[in-house]
N, C-alpha and C positions, 0 to 999 in steps of 0.2 A: 785870347787871353787865358783861357783854361788850359790850352796846350802849353803855353809858356810856363804857367804855374806848375803843371805836372813835371815838365822838364827841369824846372828849378828844384822841385822837391827831390827828384831823382839825383840831381847833382849834389844836393846837400846830404843825401843818404850815402853817396859814395865818398864824400869828403869827411863825414863825421868820424869814422874810425881813425883816420889820419890825424884829425884835429885832436881827438881824445888821446891818442898815443903821444902826440907832440906835447900836449899840455901836461900829461902825467910825467913824461920824461923831463920837461922843463921844471916842474915842481920838485921832482926827486933830485935834480941837480942843485936847486936852491937849498934844499933841506940838508945837504951834506955839510 
């Protein structure tokens, strides 16, 4: 279970910059 959790955290760390970029792009598109 600990190994699964560590793998999950690594995946989240890899996806977070993409999610942050997408959300900021999405909000900037809405604000125009």
